[in-house]
N, C-alpha and C positions, 0 to 999 in steps of 0.2 A: 767602773763596770757595774751595769744594773742586773741584779738577779732577782726577778720578782720586784718586790716593792722597796729592796736593799741596796744601797750603794756600798761597792767594795773599792780599795784601790789593787790593782794588779801590778805588782811589783815586778821589775825586770828578773830577779831572781828565782822567780816562780811561784811567788807566795802571794796570798791575798790577804788584804788587811781591812777588817771591818771597824772603821774609826769610830762610829759612836759605842760601840761595845769595847774598844780596846782589845780586838780579837786577831790574832794572827794565825793563818791557816797555811799549813805545809802537806805536802803528799808525798807518800812512796820515798822515804828517807833512804830505805833499803841499807841501813849500817851493816856493815861486815861483810858486803857481797863481795868484796876482794879476797878475804880469808876463806869464804865457802869455797870459791872457784879453787882456792891454792889446796883446798884439802882434797880437791878431784883432781889434782895434777894439772890444773890450768892457771898459770901463775901470771897474776895481775899485780901492778904495784899496790903494796898494803896500805894505802894512805886514802882510800876512798872515805872511811869514816871521820878521820879528821879534816879533810877538805870540806865535809858536808857540814860538821861541826863550825868550821870556820865561817861559812857562807850563813849559817844559822845564827851564830853570835851575832855576826854583822848587823842582821835583820832586828834581833833583840834589842841590841845597844840603840838602832835607829827608832823603833817604833816604840819601844818599851812598852809591850803588850801585858794587859792585866790576864790575859789567857791565852795560851798556845793550844791549838787543835793539830793533832797530826792524824792525817786521813788513811791510816792502815800501811801496812808493809813498813813499818818504820824499820824493824829489823828484819834482815834478807831470811832467817829461818829461825827455828825452835832453838838453837845452840848459839847462834851469836852472841848473846849475854855472857857466854862462857869464853868466848874468843876476844872480846872487845878490850883494849889495851887499858891498863887502869888509867892513864893519864886521860884517855877519851872519855871514860866513864865519870873521872872526876869533872871535866868539862861540862859533860851533858847535866850533871847534877849540880853544877854551879849556874847554869842556863835557867834550871827550873826554880830556882830560888826565888822566893818572894812573889810568885804568880803561880795561878791553876794551870795544870797541865794535863790535857785530855789525850789519851792513846784511842784512837778508834781502831778496834780489832780488823785486820785485813787476813787475805788468804794466806800469808807468809807467817803472820806473828798473831797466832791465837792467845798467846800468854806473853806477859811481859819478864824480862830478865830479873833477877833478883836484886834489891838494894836500889831500885831506882824509883823516884816518886813518881806522882801522876794518877790518874784514874783510868782505868782500862773500861770503855763503852763498845756496844755493838753498834750504836750511832748516837747523836747528839742533837737536839732540836733547840733553837733559841728563836724565840718568836714564830715568824713565817719561814726561816731557814733550817734546813736538816743537813747536817754532816754525816757523810757515810763514806765507807770505803769504795766499794762497786756501785756504779750508777744503776738505778732499775729501770727496767724497759718501760717505753711508753713515756707519756707526759709525767713530769715530776717538777711542781712549780716549788722553786726555793731549793732545789737540791745542789749541792756542793760535795764533789766525788774525785776520786783519783782513779786509781788502778789500771787505766788505760794508757797511760804515759803518752800523750798525744803528742804529735810533731806535726811541722807543717813544712812542705817543701815550695819554695818560691822563687821566682825568677828574677833578676835585677841586672843592673849594667855590669855588675861584676861576675856574672853567672848564676848559677842555680847554688842555692843553699837549703839546709836540711835543719831547723830549729826546732827546739821545744817551744810548746805553745798552749795557752789556756783556749778551749773550746766553749762556746756559750751562744746561746739563741735569746738570751734575755729570761729565758724560763729557768735553766740550769746551766751549771758550769762544771767542767771537767777540767782539774789542775794538770800540770805538767809534772813528772816525776821531778822531785828535789835533790835524790841521791847522786852522787858526782858520777857513779858507775851505772845507772840507770838507762837503759835502752828508750827507744821510742816508737808509738805506732803511726803511720801516717793517717791524718784525720779522715782520708778519704776511704779508709777501710771500713768493711761492712759493719764491723762494731758500732763505729760512729752513724754509720747509716741508719741502724736500728734504732738509734737514740733519738737523732735529730731530724729525721726525715720520715717518721711515722706519721699517720694522718693526724694524730692528735700534736704532733709537735710545731711550734712557731717556726715559720718557713726560713726566715734569714739567719744564717748560722755563721758566726765569725770567728777567725781565728786570732787571739791576740799573741801575737809572735814574740818571743824574747830576744830583744837586741841587746848590747852591751850596756846600754844607759836606759833604755826605754823600752816601752811596749807597743808594738805596732798593731792597730786594728785592720784586719783584711777580711773581705768576704770570703767565704770558704771557696766560692767559684773561681778566685784568683789563684788558689793554691793547687800544686800539682799532684798528682799521684808519684809514687815511686817507680 
């Protein structure tokens, strides 16, 4: 995937990898979303943090990044650090060992839980690429963001499916949510139209749809509204 003048690998897990910088990017981990719902008497299986960490550990093992950038909403709320299980906290700290870890502040997590490594930043710029949580309106060359949890609905021989996806016009990219319990917003939603179809935006918009073992590039016109 080309974003501005920079090439990235779009992984079927929903992460981006910048090989030249050995940099792994994930968005919207939403650790402890399940326990946040349980506190409101909405009971979900309490395994979302462990499941998300397992997938993240597989990526770290495969790519061996020098730096990991988490694009905000890594923790579902301000008290997630109080609820996270000790074994999950230890697993996360182990993944952080030996590499730089950048937490981009999101709208759910303005502060980090105590005892976790890494640097909390409002955004990060490297060369011509800027990493932030929420995409900015209008043209934004080299922007990589999360926040909107894009999904694509597509029709195939087996019927219609709704899958998480990257959305990009070659100028900017919005990552899918990485968290196990994170929901999704159809890429035909008004929020994406304002970002990708403004007069200053590049015309061709593509969904990079997450399959089991591959990412499938589709023009946004081939994707269906909900």
